[in-house]
Each structure stands twice: as C-alpha cells, then as structure tokens.
PyMOL CGO cylinders between C-alpha atoms (Angstrom):
from pymol import cmd
from pymol.cgo import CYLINDER

trace = [
    CYLINDER, 61.95, 15.35, -11.73, 64.52, 12.31, -12.14, 0.3, 1, 1, 1, 1, 1, 1,
    CYLINDER, 64.52, 12.31, -12.14, 66.40, 10.70, -9.57, 0.3, 1, 1, 1, 1, 1, 1,
    CYLINDER, 66.40, 10.70, -9.57, 70.26, 10.12, -10.41, 0.3, 1, 1, 1, 1, 1, 1,
    CYLINDER, 70.26, 10.12, -10.41, 72.27, 7.05, -9.88, 0.3, 1, 1, 1, 1, 1, 1,
    CYLINDER, 72.27, 7.05, -9.88, 73.49, 8.79, -6.80, 0.3, 1, 1, 1, 1, 1, 1,
    CYLINDER, 73.49, 8.79, -6.80, 69.83, 9.54, -5.33, 0.3, 1, 1, 1, 1, 1, 1,
    CYLINDER, 69.83, 9.54, -5.33, 69.14, 5.57, -5.86, 0.3, 1, 1, 1, 1, 1, 1,
    CYLINDER, 69.14, 5.57, -5.86, 72.02, 4.77, -3.56, 0.3, 1, 1, 1, 1, 1, 1,
    CYLINDER, 72.02, 4.77, -3.56, 71.12, 6.87, -1.18, 0.3, 1, 1, 1, 1, 1, 1,
    CYLINDER, 71.12, 6.87, -1.18, 67.82, 5.67, -0.67, 0.3, 1, 1, 1, 1, 1, 1,
    CYLINDER, 67.82, 5.67, -0.67, 68.89, 1.96, -0.75, 0.3, 1, 1, 1, 1, 1, 1,
    CYLINDER, 68.89, 1.96, -0.75, 71.65, 2.79, 2.05, 0.3, 1, 1, 1, 1, 1, 1,
    CYLINDER, 71.65, 2.79, 2.05, 68.41, 4.51, 3.87, 0.3, 1, 1, 1, 1, 1, 1,
    CYLINDER, 68.41, 4.51, 3.87, 66.58, 1.60, 3.53, 0.3, 1, 1, 1, 1, 1, 1,
    CYLINDER, 66.58, 1.60, 3.53, 69.25, -0.73, 4.74, 0.3, 1, 1, 1, 1, 1, 1,
    CYLINDER, 69.25, -0.73, 4.74, 69.78, 1.40, 7.50, 0.3, 1, 1, 1, 1, 1, 1,
    CYLINDER, 69.78, 1.40, 7.50, 66.07, 1.56, 8.63, 0.3, 1, 1, 1, 1, 1, 1,
    CYLINDER, 66.07, 1.56, 8.63, 65.71, -2.12, 8.83, 0.3, 1, 1, 1, 1, 1, 1,
    CYLINDER, 65.71, -2.12, 8.83, 68.80, -2.49, 11.34, 0.3, 1, 1, 1, 1, 1, 1,
    CYLINDER, 68.80, -2.49, 11.34, 66.07, -1.35, 13.46, 0.3, 1, 1, 1, 1, 1, 1,
    CYLINDER, 66.07, -1.35, 13.46, 63.02, -3.47, 12.72, 0.3, 1, 1, 1, 1, 1, 1,
    CYLINDER, 63.02, -3.47, 12.72, 61.96, -7.03, 11.75, 0.3, 1, 1, 1, 1, 1, 1,
    CYLINDER, 61.96, -7.03, 11.75, 59.58, -4.82, 8.92, 0.3, 1, 1, 1, 1, 1, 1,
    CYLINDER, 59.58, -4.82, 8.92, 60.55, -4.29, 5.48, 0.3, 1, 1, 1, 1, 1, 1,
    CYLINDER, 60.55, -4.29, 5.48, 60.43, -1.16, 3.52, 0.3, 1, 1, 1, 1, 1, 1,
    CYLINDER, 60.43, -1.16, 3.52, 59.98, -1.23, 0.32, 0.3, 1, 1, 1, 1, 1, 1,
    CYLINDER, 59.98, -1.23, 0.32, 60.30, 2.36, -2.06, 0.3, 1, 1, 1, 1, 1, 1,
    CYLINDER, 60.30, 2.36, -2.06, 58.63, 2.67, -5.35, 0.3, 1, 1, 1, 1, 1, 1,
    CYLINDER, 58.63, 2.67, -5.35, 58.47, 5.31, -7.92, 0.3, 1, 1, 1, 1, 1, 1,
    CYLINDER, 58.47, 5.31, -7.92, 56.58, 5.69, -11.23, 0.3, 1, 1, 1, 1, 1, 1,
    CYLINDER, 56.58, 5.69, -11.23, 56.53, 8.52, -13.87, 0.3, 1, 1, 1, 1, 1, 1,
    CYLINDER, 56.53, 8.52, -13.87, 52.99, 8.15, -13.74, 0.3, 1, 1, 1, 1, 1, 1,
    CYLINDER, 52.99, 8.15, -13.74, 50.23, 5.76, -12.83, 0.3, 1, 1, 1, 1, 1, 1,
    CYLINDER, 50.23, 5.76, -12.83, 48.69, 5.75, -16.33, 0.3, 1, 1, 1, 1, 1, 1,
    CYLINDER, 48.69, 5.75, -16.33, 49.10, 7.03, -19.84, 0.3, 1, 1, 1, 1, 1, 1,
    CYLINDER, 49.10, 7.03, -19.84, 45.30, 7.96, -19.71, 0.3, 1, 1, 1, 1, 1, 1,
    CYLINDER, 45.30, 7.96, -19.71, 45.21, 6.99, -23.74, 0.3, 1, 1, 1, 1, 1, 1,
    CYLINDER, 45.21, 6.99, -23.74, 41.35, 7.29, -23.28, 0.3, 1, 1, 1, 1, 1, 1,
    CYLINDER, 41.35, 7.29, -23.28, 41.53, 11.11, -22.75, 0.3, 1, 1, 1, 1, 1, 1,
    CYLINDER, 41.53, 11.11, -22.75, 42.44, 12.42, -26.00, 0.3, 1, 1, 1, 1, 1, 1,
    CYLINDER, 42.44, 12.42, -26.00, 39.46, 10.89, -28.27, 0.3, 1, 1, 1, 1, 1, 1,
    CYLINDER, 39.46, 10.89, -28.27, 37.20, 11.83, -25.56, 0.3, 1, 1, 1, 1, 1, 1,
    CYLINDER, 37.20, 11.83, -25.56, 37.96, 15.47, -25.48, 0.3, 1, 1, 1, 1, 1, 1,
    CYLINDER, 37.96, 15.47, -25.48, 38.05, 15.09, -29.48, 0.3, 1, 1, 1, 1, 1, 1,
    CYLINDER, 38.05, 15.09, -29.48, 35.03, 13.49, -29.61, 0.3, 1, 1, 1, 1, 1, 1,
    CYLINDER, 35.03, 13.49, -29.61, 33.72, 16.45, -27.42, 0.3, 1, 1, 1, 1, 1, 1,
    CYLINDER, 33.72, 16.45, -27.42, 34.93, 19.34, -29.32, 0.3, 1, 1, 1, 1, 1, 1,
    CYLINDER, 34.93, 19.34, -29.32, 33.89, 17.71, -32.55, 0.3, 1, 1, 1, 1, 1, 1,
    CYLINDER, 33.89, 17.71, -32.55, 30.15, 17.17, -31.44, 0.3, 1, 1, 1, 1, 1, 1,
    CYLINDER, 30.15, 17.17, -31.44, 30.00, 20.70, -30.21, 0.3, 1, 1, 1, 1, 1, 1,
    CYLINDER, 30.00, 20.70, -30.21, 31.98, 22.44, -33.17, 0.3, 1, 1, 1, 1, 1, 1,
    CYLINDER, 31.98, 22.44, -33.17, 28.96, 21.97, -36.10, 0.3, 1, 1, 1, 1, 1, 1,
    CYLINDER, 28.96, 21.97, -36.10, 26.43, 24.25, -33.48, 0.3, 1, 1, 1, 1, 1, 1,
    CYLINDER, 26.43, 24.25, -33.48, 28.14, 27.98, -34.04, 0.3, 1, 1, 1, 1, 1, 1,
    CYLINDER, 28.14, 27.98, -34.04, 29.45, 26.89, -37.91, 0.3, 1, 1, 1, 1, 1, 1,
    CYLINDER, 29.45, 26.89, -37.91, 25.46, 26.10, -38.68, 0.3, 1, 1, 1, 1, 1, 1,
    CYLINDER, 25.46, 26.10, -38.68, 24.44, 29.33, -36.64, 0.3, 1, 1, 1, 1, 1, 1,
    CYLINDER, 24.44, 29.33, -36.64, 26.72, 31.91, -38.22, 0.3, 1, 1, 1, 1, 1, 1,
    CYLINDER, 26.72, 31.91, -38.22, 27.70, 30.85, -41.04, 0.3, 1, 1, 1, 1, 1, 1,
    CYLINDER, 27.70, 30.85, -41.04, 26.41, 29.73, -44.22, 0.3, 1, 1, 1, 1, 1, 1,
    CYLINDER, 26.41, 29.73, -44.22, 28.52, 26.60, -44.94, 0.3, 1, 1, 1, 1, 1, 1,
    CYLINDER, 28.52, 26.60, -44.94, 27.11, 23.68, -46.29, 0.3, 1, 1, 1, 1, 1, 1,
    CYLINDER, 27.11, 23.68, -46.29, 26.18, 20.44, -44.20, 0.3, 1, 1, 1, 1, 1, 1,
    CYLINDER, 26.18, 20.44, -44.20, 28.90, 18.69, -46.13, 0.3, 1, 1, 1, 1, 1, 1,
    CYLINDER, 28.90, 18.69, -46.13, 31.61, 21.12, -45.61, 0.3, 1, 1, 1, 1, 1, 1,
    CYLINDER, 31.61, 21.12, -45.61, 30.51, 21.34, -41.45, 0.3, 1, 1, 1, 1, 1, 1,
    CYLINDER, 30.51, 21.34, -41.45, 30.87, 17.46, -41.37, 0.3, 1, 1, 1, 1, 1, 1,
    CYLINDER, 30.87, 17.46, -41.37, 34.40, 17.82, -43.00, 0.3, 1, 1, 1, 1, 1, 1,
    CYLINDER, 34.40, 17.82, -43.00, 35.02, 20.28, -40.45, 0.3, 1, 1, 1, 1, 1, 1,
    CYLINDER, 35.02, 20.28, -40.45, 33.86, 18.39, -37.77, 0.3, 1, 1, 1, 1, 1, 1,
    CYLINDER, 33.86, 18.39, -37.77, 36.00, 15.58, -38.68, 0.3, 1, 1, 1, 1, 1, 1,
    CYLINDER, 36.00, 15.58, -38.68, 38.67, 18.09, -38.83, 0.3, 1, 1, 1, 1, 1, 1,
    CYLINDER, 38.67, 18.09, -38.83, 38.19, 19.47, -35.11, 0.3, 1, 1, 1, 1, 1, 1,
    CYLINDER, 38.19, 19.47, -35.11, 37.97, 15.74, -34.11, 0.3, 1, 1, 1, 1, 1, 1,
    CYLINDER, 37.97, 15.74, -34.11, 41.58, 14.94, -35.51, 0.3, 1, 1, 1, 1, 1, 1,
    CYLINDER, 41.58, 14.94, -35.51, 43.57, 18.33, -34.58, 0.3, 1, 1, 1, 1, 1, 1,
    CYLINDER, 43.57, 18.33, -34.58, 41.76, 18.09, -30.96, 0.3, 1, 1, 1, 1, 1, 1,
    CYLINDER, 41.76, 18.09, -30.96, 43.25, 14.48, -30.55, 0.3, 1, 1, 1, 1, 1, 1,
    CYLINDER, 43.25, 14.48, -30.55, 46.83, 15.32, -31.67, 0.3, 1, 1, 1, 1, 1, 1,
    CYLINDER, 46.83, 15.32, -31.67, 46.58, 18.57, -29.32, 0.3, 1, 1, 1, 1, 1, 1,
    CYLINDER, 46.58, 18.57, -29.32, 45.25, 16.42, -26.31, 0.3, 1, 1, 1, 1, 1, 1,
    CYLINDER, 45.25, 16.42, -26.31, 47.61, 13.93, -26.85, 0.3, 1, 1, 1, 1, 1, 1,
    CYLINDER, 47.61, 13.93, -26.85, 50.66, 15.88, -25.84, 0.3, 1, 1, 1, 1, 1, 1,
    CYLINDER, 50.66, 15.88, -25.84, 51.26, 14.27, -22.13, 0.3, 1, 1, 1, 1, 1, 1,
    CYLINDER, 51.26, 14.27, -22.13, 51.24, 17.85, -20.33, 0.3, 1, 1, 1, 1, 1, 1,
    CYLINDER, 51.24, 17.85, -20.33, 47.79, 18.71, -21.76, 0.3, 1, 1, 1, 1, 1, 1,
    CYLINDER, 47.79, 18.71, -21.76, 46.31, 15.04, -21.57, 0.3, 1, 1, 1, 1, 1, 1,
    CYLINDER, 46.31, 15.04, -21.57, 47.18, 15.15, -17.78, 0.3, 1, 1, 1, 1, 1, 1,
    CYLINDER, 47.18, 15.15, -17.78, 46.00, 18.75, -17.16, 0.3, 1, 1, 1, 1, 1, 1,
    CYLINDER, 46.00, 18.75, -17.16, 42.86, 17.52, -19.02, 0.3, 1, 1, 1, 1, 1, 1,
    CYLINDER, 42.86, 17.52, -19.02, 42.54, 14.27, -16.87, 0.3, 1, 1, 1, 1, 1, 1,
    CYLINDER, 42.54, 14.27, -16.87, 40.17, 14.92, -13.95, 0.3, 1, 1, 1, 1, 1, 1,
    CYLINDER, 40.17, 14.92, -13.95, 42.16, 14.90, -10.59, 0.3, 1, 1, 1, 1, 1, 1,
    CYLINDER, 42.16, 14.90, -10.59, 39.55, 12.18, -8.89, 0.3, 1, 1, 1, 1, 1, 1,
    CYLINDER, 39.55, 12.18, -8.89, 40.36, 10.11, -11.84, 0.3, 1, 1, 1, 1, 1, 1,
    CYLINDER, 40.36, 10.11, -11.84, 44.26, 10.82, -11.16, 0.3, 1, 1, 1, 1, 1, 1,
    CYLINDER, 44.26, 10.82, -11.16, 44.04, 10.13, -7.90, 0.3, 1, 1, 1, 1, 1, 1,
    CYLINDER, 44.04, 10.13, -7.90, 42.29, 6.84, -8.20, 0.3, 1, 1, 1, 1, 1, 1,
    CYLINDER, 42.29, 6.84, -8.20, 44.37, 5.39, -10.91, 0.3, 1, 1, 1, 1, 1, 1,
    CYLINDER, 44.37, 5.39, -10.91, 47.52, 6.53, -8.71, 0.3, 1, 1, 1, 1, 1, 1,
    CYLINDER, 47.52, 6.53, -8.71, 45.94, 4.67, -5.81, 0.3, 1, 1, 1, 1, 1, 1,
    CYLINDER, 45.94, 4.67, -5.81, 45.47, 1.78, -7.80, 0.3, 1, 1, 1, 1, 1, 1,
    CYLINDER, 45.47, 1.78, -7.80, 49.08, 1.61, -8.89, 0.3, 1, 1, 1, 1, 1, 1,
    CYLINDER, 49.08, 1.61, -8.89, 50.24, 2.01, -5.38, 0.3, 1, 1, 1, 1, 1, 1,
    CYLINDER, 50.24, 2.01, -5.38, 48.11, -1.61, -4.30, 0.3, 1, 1, 1, 1, 1, 1,
    CYLINDER, 48.11, -1.61, -4.30, 49.61, -3.47, -7.53, 0.3, 1, 1, 1, 1, 1, 1,
    CYLINDER, 49.61, -3.47, -7.53, 53.40, -2.25, -6.28, 0.3, 1, 1, 1, 1, 1, 1,
    CYLINDER, 53.40, -2.25, -6.28, 52.49, -3.35, -2.71, 0.3, 1, 1, 1, 1, 1, 1,
    CYLINDER, 52.49, -3.35, -2.71, 51.75, -6.67, -3.94, 0.3, 1, 1, 1, 1, 1, 1,
    CYLINDER, 51.75, -6.67, -3.94, 53.96, -7.15, -7.19, 0.3, 1, 1, 1, 1, 1, 1,
    CYLINDER, 53.96, -7.15, -7.19, 57.22, -6.06, -5.03, 0.3, 1, 1, 1, 1, 1, 1,
    CYLINDER, 57.22, -6.06, -5.03, 56.30, -8.74, -2.23, 0.3, 1, 1, 1, 1, 1, 1,
    CYLINDER, 56.30, -8.74, -2.23, 55.54, -6.58, 0.40, 0.3, 1, 1, 1, 1, 1, 1,
    CYLINDER, 55.54, -6.58, 0.40, 52.37, -8.19, 1.36, 0.3, 1, 1, 1, 1, 1, 1,
    CYLINDER, 52.37, -8.19, 1.36, 54.47, -11.79, 1.54, 0.3, 1, 1, 1, 1, 1, 1,
    CYLINDER, 54.47, -11.79, 1.54, 56.76, -11.15, 4.61, 0.3, 1, 1, 1, 1, 1, 1,
    CYLINDER, 56.76, -11.15, 4.61, 56.73, -13.47, 6.90, 0.3, 1, 1, 1, 1, 1, 1,
    CYLINDER, 56.73, -13.47, 6.90, 55.68, -11.17, 10.03, 0.3, 1, 1, 1, 1, 1, 1,
    CYLINDER, 55.68, -11.17, 10.03, 53.26, -9.40, 7.27, 0.3, 1, 1, 1, 1, 1, 1,
    CYLINDER, 53.26, -9.40, 7.27, 55.16, -6.22, 8.66, 0.3, 1, 1, 1, 1, 1, 1,
    CYLINDER, 55.16, -6.22, 8.66, 55.98, -4.56, 5.22, 0.3, 1, 1, 1, 1, 1, 1,
    CYLINDER, 55.98, -4.56, 5.22, 55.64, -1.17, 4.33, 0.3, 1, 1, 1, 1, 1, 1,
    CYLINDER, 55.64, -1.17, 4.33, 55.57, 0.23, 0.95, 0.3, 1, 1, 1, 1, 1, 1,
    CYLINDER, 55.57, 0.23, 0.95, 56.45, 3.94, 0.23, 0.3, 1, 1, 1, 1, 1, 1,
    CYLINDER, 56.45, 3.94, 0.23, 54.91, 4.76, -3.12, 0.3, 1, 1, 1, 1, 1, 1,
    CYLINDER, 54.91, 4.76, -3.12, 55.41, 7.68, -5.18, 0.3, 1, 1, 1, 1, 1, 1,
    CYLINDER, 55.41, 7.68, -5.18, 53.87, 8.99, -8.43, 0.3, 1, 1, 1, 1, 1, 1,
    CYLINDER, 53.87, 8.99, -8.43, 55.50, 11.92, -9.95, 0.3, 1, 1, 1, 1, 1, 1,
    CYLINDER, 55.50, 11.92, -9.95, 52.98, 13.05, -12.56, 0.3, 1, 1, 1, 1, 1, 1,
    CYLINDER, 52.98, 13.05, -12.56, 49.93, 12.73, -10.10, 0.3, 1, 1, 1, 1, 1, 1,
    CYLINDER, 49.93, 12.73, -10.10, 51.95, 14.19, -7.52, 0.3, 1, 1, 1, 1, 1, 1,
    CYLINDER, 51.95, 14.19, -7.52, 50.68, 11.50, -5.22, 0.3, 1, 1, 1, 1, 1, 1,
    CYLINDER, 50.68, 11.50, -5.22, 52.58, 9.81, -2.60, 0.3, 1, 1, 1, 1, 1, 1,
    CYLINDER, 52.58, 9.81, -2.60, 50.91, 7.21, -0.11, 0.3, 1, 1, 1, 1, 1, 1,
    CYLINDER, 50.91, 7.21, -0.11, 52.40, 4.55, 2.68, 0.3, 1, 1, 1, 1, 1, 1,
    CYLINDER, 52.40, 4.55, 2.68, 50.69, 1.14, 2.45, 0.3, 1, 1, 1, 1, 1, 1,
    CYLINDER, 50.69, 1.14, 2.45, 51.42, -0.94, 5.67, 0.3, 1, 1, 1, 1, 1, 1,
    CYLINDER, 51.42, -0.94, 5.67, 50.66, -4.77, 5.90, 0.3, 1, 1, 1, 1, 1, 1,
    CYLINDER, 50.66, -4.77, 5.90, 47.98, -6.28, 8.33, 0.3, 1, 1, 1, 1, 1, 1,
    CYLINDER, 47.98, -6.28, 8.33, 50.83, -7.14, 10.71, 0.3, 1, 1, 1, 1, 1, 1,
    CYLINDER, 50.83, -7.14, 10.71, 51.05, -3.76, 11.53, 0.3, 1, 1, 1, 1, 1, 1,
    CYLINDER, 51.05, -3.76, 11.53, 47.43, -3.21, 11.92, 0.3, 1, 1, 1, 1, 1, 1,
    CYLINDER, 47.43, -3.21, 11.92, 46.46, -1.38, 15.15, 0.3, 1, 1, 1, 1, 1, 1,
    CYLINDER, 46.46, -1.38, 15.15, 50.21, -1.14, 16.42, 0.3, 1, 1, 1, 1, 1, 1,
    CYLINDER, 50.21, -1.14, 16.42, 50.67, 2.16, 14.18, 0.3, 1, 1, 1, 1, 1, 1,
    CYLINDER, 50.67, 2.16, 14.18, 47.97, 4.59, 14.03, 0.3, 1, 1, 1, 1, 1, 1,
    CYLINDER, 47.97, 4.59, 14.03, 46.76, 6.40, 10.46, 0.3, 1, 1, 1, 1, 1, 1,
    CYLINDER, 46.76, 6.40, 10.46, 47.87, 9.40, 11.78, 0.3, 1, 1, 1, 1, 1, 1,
    CYLINDER, 47.87, 9.40, 11.78, 51.35, 8.32, 12.64, 0.3, 1, 1, 1, 1, 1, 1,
    CYLINDER, 51.35, 8.32, 12.64, 51.68, 6.78, 9.21, 0.3, 1, 1, 1, 1, 1, 1,
    CYLINDER, 51.68, 6.78, 9.21, 50.48, 10.27, 7.74, 0.3, 1, 1, 1, 1, 1, 1,
    CYLINDER, 50.48, 10.27, 7.74, 53.07, 12.23, 9.88, 0.3, 1, 1, 1, 1, 1, 1,
    CYLINDER, 53.07, 12.23, 9.88, 55.64, 10.08, 8.56, 0.3, 1, 1, 1, 1, 1, 1,
    CYLINDER, 55.64, 10.08, 8.56, 54.38, 10.68, 5.17, 0.3, 1, 1, 1, 1, 1, 1,
    CYLINDER, 54.38, 10.68, 5.17, 54.58, 14.93, 5.29, 0.3, 1, 1, 1, 1, 1, 1,
    CYLINDER, 54.58, 14.93, 5.29, 58.32, 15.12, 4.96, 0.3, 1, 1, 1, 1, 1, 1,
    CYLINDER, 58.32, 15.12, 4.96, 58.01, 13.05, 1.43, 0.3, 1, 1, 1, 1, 1, 1,
    CYLINDER, 58.01, 13.05, 1.43, 55.24, 15.26, 0.16, 0.3, 1, 1, 1, 1, 1, 1,
    CYLINDER, 55.24, 15.26, 0.16, 57.28, 18.48, 1.65, 0.3, 1, 1, 1, 1, 1, 1,
    CYLINDER, 57.28, 18.48, 1.65, 60.26, 17.76, -0.58, 0.3, 1, 1, 1, 1, 1, 1,
    CYLINDER, 60.26, 17.76, -0.58, 58.16, 16.39, -3.57, 0.3, 1, 1, 1, 1, 1, 1,
    CYLINDER, 58.16, 16.39, -3.57, 56.90, 20.02, -4.09, 0.3, 1, 1, 1, 1, 1, 1,
    CYLINDER, 56.90, 20.02, -4.09, 60.35, 21.54, -3.58, 0.3, 1, 1, 1, 1, 1, 1,
    CYLINDER, 60.35, 21.54, -3.58, 61.34, 18.97, -6.21, 0.3, 1, 1, 1, 1, 1, 1,
    CYLINDER, 61.34, 18.97, -6.21, 63.90, 17.00, -3.88, 0.3, 1, 1, 1, 1, 1, 1,
    CYLINDER, 63.90, 17.00, -3.88, 62.60, 13.76, -4.19, 0.3, 1, 1, 1, 1, 1, 1,
    CYLINDER, 62.60, 13.76, -4.19, 65.45, 11.61, -2.92, 0.3, 1, 1, 1, 1, 1, 1,
    CYLINDER, 65.45, 11.61, -2.92, 65.75, 13.65, 0.13, 0.3, 1, 1, 1, 1, 1, 1,
    CYLINDER, 65.75, 13.65, 0.13, 62.31, 12.94, 0.94, 0.3, 1, 1, 1, 1, 1, 1,
    CYLINDER, 62.31, 12.94, 0.94, 62.28, 9.15, 0.49, 0.3, 1, 1, 1, 1, 1, 1,
    CYLINDER, 62.28, 9.15, 0.49, 65.32, 9.42, 2.91, 0.3, 1, 1, 1, 1, 1, 1,
    CYLINDER, 65.32, 9.42, 2.91, 63.31, 11.30, 5.45, 0.3, 1, 1, 1, 1, 1, 1,
    CYLINDER, 63.31, 11.30, 5.45, 60.17, 9.58, 5.25, 0.3, 1, 1, 1, 1, 1, 1,
    CYLINDER, 60.17, 9.58, 5.25, 61.97, 6.28, 5.17, 0.3, 1, 1, 1, 1, 1, 1,
    CYLINDER, 61.97, 6.28, 5.17, 63.65, 7.25, 8.22, 0.3, 1, 1, 1, 1, 1, 1,
    CYLINDER, 63.65, 7.25, 8.22, 60.54, 8.20, 10.16, 0.3, 1, 1, 1, 1, 1, 1,
    CYLINDER, 60.54, 8.20, 10.16, 58.96, 4.78, 9.31, 0.3, 1, 1, 1, 1, 1, 1,
    CYLINDER, 58.96, 4.78, 9.31, 62.13, 3.02, 10.71, 0.3, 1, 1, 1, 1, 1, 1,
    CYLINDER, 62.13, 3.02, 10.71, 61.42, 4.87, 13.90, 0.3, 1, 1, 1, 1, 1, 1,
    CYLINDER, 61.42, 4.87, 13.90, 57.73, 3.43, 13.93, 0.3, 1, 1, 1, 1, 1, 1,
    CYLINDER, 57.73, 3.43, 13.93, 58.54, 0.38, 12.95, 0.3, 1, 1, 1, 1, 1, 1,
    CYLINDER, 58.54, 0.38, 12.95, 61.24, -0.08, 15.47, 0.3, 1, 1, 1, 1, 1, 1,
    CYLINDER, 61.24, -0.08, 15.47, 58.53, -0.08, 18.21, 0.3, 1, 1, 1, 1, 1, 1,
    CYLINDER, 58.53, -0.08, 18.21, 55.86, -1.92, 16.33, 0.3, 1, 1, 1, 1, 1, 1,
    CYLINDER, 55.86, -1.92, 16.33, 58.34, -4.72, 14.92, 0.3, 1, 1, 1, 1, 1, 1,
    CYLINDER, 58.34, -4.72, 14.92, 61.48, -4.95, 16.83, 0.3, 1, 1, 1, 1, 1, 1,
    CYLINDER, 61.48, -4.95, 16.83, 64.58, -6.73, 15.23, 0.3, 1, 1, 1, 1, 1, 1,
    CYLINDER, 64.58, -6.73, 15.23, 63.82, -10.16, 14.90, 0.3, 1, 1, 1, 1, 1, 1,
    CYLINDER, 63.82, -10.16, 14.90, 65.54, -13.36, 13.14, 0.3, 1, 1, 1, 1, 1, 1,
    CYLINDER, 65.54, -13.36, 13.14, 63.90, -13.03, 9.81, 0.3, 1, 1, 1, 1, 1, 1,
    CYLINDER, 63.90, -13.03, 9.81, 66.70, -11.41, 8.14, 0.3, 1, 1, 1, 1, 1, 1,
    CYLINDER, 66.70, -11.41, 8.14, 66.66, -8.97, 5.08, 0.3, 1, 1, 1, 1, 1, 1,
    CYLINDER, 66.66, -8.97, 5.08, 63.64, -10.49, 2.98, 0.3, 1, 1, 1, 1, 1, 1,
    CYLINDER, 63.64, -10.49, 2.98, 63.37, -7.63, 0.35, 0.3, 1, 1, 1, 1, 1, 1,
    CYLINDER, 63.37, -7.63, 0.35, 65.83, -6.16, -1.75, 0.3, 1, 1, 1, 1, 1, 1,
    CYLINDER, 65.83, -6.16, -1.75, 67.21, -2.58, -0.75, 0.3, 1, 1, 1, 1, 1, 1,
    CYLINDER, 67.21, -2.58, -0.75, 66.39, -0.41, -3.50, 0.3, 1, 1, 1, 1, 1, 1,
    CYLINDER, 66.39, -0.41, -3.50, 63.90, 1.84, -5.56, 0.3, 1, 1, 1, 1, 1, 1,
    CYLINDER, 63.90, 1.84, -5.56, 61.40, 0.39, -8.01, 0.3, 1, 1, 1, 1, 1, 1,
    CYLINDER, 61.40, 0.39, -8.01, 61.34, 2.89, -10.79, 0.3, 1, 1, 1, 1, 1, 1,
    CYLINDER, 61.34, 2.89, -10.79, 58.53, 2.56, -13.44, 0.3, 1, 1, 1, 1, 1, 1,
]
cmd.load_cgo(trace, "trace")
C-alpha cells in the first residue's frame, strides 16, 4: 500500500483545515513497518536446524558427519527463506509486532515534536502498514478533556479504510474526527501553527 503525492497533499490540506478549528496540533506519521525484525530469520533457522537431526538419526542410516552437514544446510536454507519479508513478518509473533508498532508510535510522537507544543495539545495519528496497526496519541494537555472512548471512535474510520486499502481517505476522516474533538477541548488561540501540516513517511 502506497500513498501518492496527491494523497499526501490531500492529507496535508485536511490537517491545515482541521487546525483552523483548534489550538491543538495534528501530526500524521506513516511507517511501512515498525521494525525489520532482523533477528527472526536466525531464530527460526536455529530452531529447524536443531530439530532436523532427530528424524535423520531415527529413520536413516546417515553418518553423524553427514547429519551435521545436513543440519548446517537446513540452517542456511531456512535463514534464506525466512529472510523474505512476507515470510519473516508472518513468522513474527503478533504480540511482538504489536509491541514494536507501539514503540514506533511513541518514538514518532516525540521525534516529530508533538510533545513540545505550548499548550501540550498535540495529537499524533500513526499507522504502520506491515503490522496493520494504527493509534492516536494525545499529549497531556488533553488529559481529562477527551476520553479514551472518544479517541477510539475517532480512529475507527482509519481502521476501516486501512482494511479496504484506502489509507489516504482513512487519514482524512480521522483527522476530521480529531478536529471535532479538539475544537471542544482546545479551542482556537493565539499560538499559531507550531508544527508542519504534513505526513511523515518512513
């Protein structure tokens, strides 16, 4: 799933329009994947290499030297197969992918300056494609003003559109929902536009 220049422009315009209604700042970040999971291929390769000698020793008359050579071959072949990104991602436990995506979202929240606005009313809308993960992170200035249930509801259009491979539309709809919530919790002030109206793609 990729965003075109037109998609990026549409999202940027939606952010600019939304921020006219609030003193809050909305930042969107999109990651192709939260991690490269480089440790997964050797782990799976080591598992299959450790298991492979047992059936060879039990059901064949191969020598120990031959079995050892086969074990090395199994490790190499499995490592190469699991190194293919779709397989590597499929063999990564779901909980691990979720934790990596959560960490990536928090890193984006701080690195993009969302936590540094004057009123602490920044909001990050984060998506990681590979993990099928999306999240809204709001700064502490909005605590108690907008409930978790409201943020969750605001995220629903994005989640629905992602499932239908309509990422740009999902971002725009969720930006609009965030603007509606922020207009109530952080009405327009004199702060001005503190952060760029753009989508950060990594």
